C-alpha positions as CSV (number, residue, x, y, z in Angstrom):
1,X,-22.1,5.7,-31.9
2,X,-22.0,9.4,-32.3
3,X,-18.7,11.2,-32.0
4,X,-20.4,13.8,-29.9
5,X,-20.5,11.2,-27.1
6,X,-16.9,10.0,-27.6
7,X,-15.1,13.3,-28.0
8,X,-15.8,14.7,-24.5
9,X,-14.8,11.3,-23.0
10,X,-11.6,11.3,-25.0
11,X,-10.8,14.8,-23.8
12,X,-11.5,13.8,-20.2
13,X,-9.0,10.9,-20.5
14,X,-6.4,13.3,-22.0
15,X,-6.8,15.7,-19.1
16,X,-6.3,12.9,-16.5
17,X,-3.3,11.6,-18.4
18,X,-1.8,15.1,-18.6
19,X,-1.9,15.3,-14.8
20,X,-0.3,11.9,-14.3
21,X,3.1,12.1,-12.7
22,X,6.2,11.0,-14.6
23,X,8.0,7.9,-13.4
24,X,11.5,8.9,-12.4
25,X,12.6,5.3,-11.9
26,X,11.6,4.2,-15.4
27,X,11.4,7.4,-17.5
28,X,11.3,5.5,-20.8
29,X,8.6,3.0,-19.6
30,X,6.3,5.1,-17.4
31,X,2.5,4.6,-17.0
32,X,1.8,8.0,-18.5
33,X,3.2,6.9,-21.8
34,X,1.3,3.6,-21.8
35,X,-1.9,5.3,-20.9
36,X,-1.5,7.9,-23.7
37,X,-0.9,5.2,-26.3
38,X,-3.8,3.1,-25.1
39,X,-6.2,6.0,-25.1
40,X,-5.2,7.1,-28.5
41,X,-5.5,3.6,-30.0
42,X,-8.8,3.0,-28.2
43,X,-10.5,6.2,-29.4
44,X,-8.9,6.5,-32.9
45,X,-11.2,4.0,-34.6
46,X,-14.5,5.2,-33.1
47,X,-13.7,8.8,-33.8
48,X,-13.0,7.9,-37.4
49,X,-16.2,5.8,-37.6
50,X,-14.3,2.6,-38.1
51,X,-15.3,0.8,-34.9
52,X,-17.2,1.0,-31.7
53,X,-16.4,1.9,-28.1
54,X,-18.1,0.6,-24.9
55,X,-18.9,4.0,-23.4
56,X,-20.0,2.6,-20.0
57,X,-16.7,0.6,-19.7
58,X,-14.6,3.6,-20.8
59,X,-16.4,5.9,-18.2
60,X,-15.7,3.3,-15.4
61,X,-12.0,3.2,-16.5
62,X,-11.9,7.0,-16.4
63,X,-13.3,7.1,-12.9
64,X,-10.8,4.5,-11.8
65,X,-7.9,6.5,-13.2
66,X,-9.2,9.7,-11.5
67,X,-9.3,7.9,-8.2
68,X,-5.8,6.6,-8.6
69,X,-4.6,10.1,-9.6
70,X,-6.2,11.6,-6.5
71,X,-4.8,9.0,-4.2
72,X,-8.2,8.0,-3.0
73,X,-7.1,4.4,-2.3
74,X,-4.0,5.5,-0.5
75,X,-6.1,7.7,1.8
76,X,-8.7,5.1,2.3
77,X,-6.2,2.3,3.0
78,X,-3.1,3.8,4.5
79,X,0.0,1.7,5.0
80,X,1.0,0.9,8.6
81,X,4.3,2.0,10.1
82,X,5.3,-1.7,10.3
83,X,5.2,-2.0,6.5
84,X,6.9,1.4,5.9
85,X,9.6,0.9,8.5
86,X,10.4,-2.8,8.7
87,X,12.4,-3.9,11.8
88,X,15.2,-5.3,9.8
89,X,15.9,-1.9,8.1
90,X,13.6,0.9,9.3
91,X,15.0,3.6,7.1
92,X,15.0,1.6,3.8
93,X,12.0,3.1,2.1
94,X,12.6,6.7,3.2
95,X,16.2,6.4,2.1
96,X,15.0,5.0,-1.3
97,X,12.5,7.8,-1.8
98,X,15.1,10.5,-0.8
99,X,17.7,9.1,-3.2
100,X,15.2,9.3,-6.1
101,X,14.3,13.0,-5.4
102,X,16.5,15.8,-6.6
103,X,18.1,17.5,-3.8
104,X,17.3,21.2,-3.1
105,X,20.7,22.4,-4.4
106,X,20.0,20.8,-7.8
107,X,22.2,17.8,-7.4
108,X,20.8,14.3,-7.6
109,X,21.0,11.5,-5.1
110,X,23.2,8.5,-5.7
111,X,20.4,6.2,-6.9
112,X,18.9,8.9,-9.2
113,X,22.4,9.5,-10.7
114,X,22.8,5.8,-11.3
115,X,19.4,5.4,-12.9
116,X,20.0,8.4,-15.2
117,X,23.3,7.2,-16.5
118,X,23.4,6.4,-20.2
119,X,24.4,2.8,-21.0
């Protein structure tokens, strides 16, 4: 397999991964890092002519990642209010999200502080 087919696909993967959001809940185990490692390992051997790569499968995986990045599934299948605001604790998810975000004044919410503490 020629590297002229592999290199543009590799660069496309890197562009998608570069746009991937960081995981604030698990900053040392985020999907962006896993994707980077997997793509580097998958493309390293074919680019060095030491192995082969299933181009069709890689292209399908790239399309799937792009759809996830663009929230296509979230828009196609929105969550209902019943799921986002359960009767037992209607503010649970919104409170959780707000505690993870940095406040506008630069301070962090309680949960974000807790997760960022060094052990």
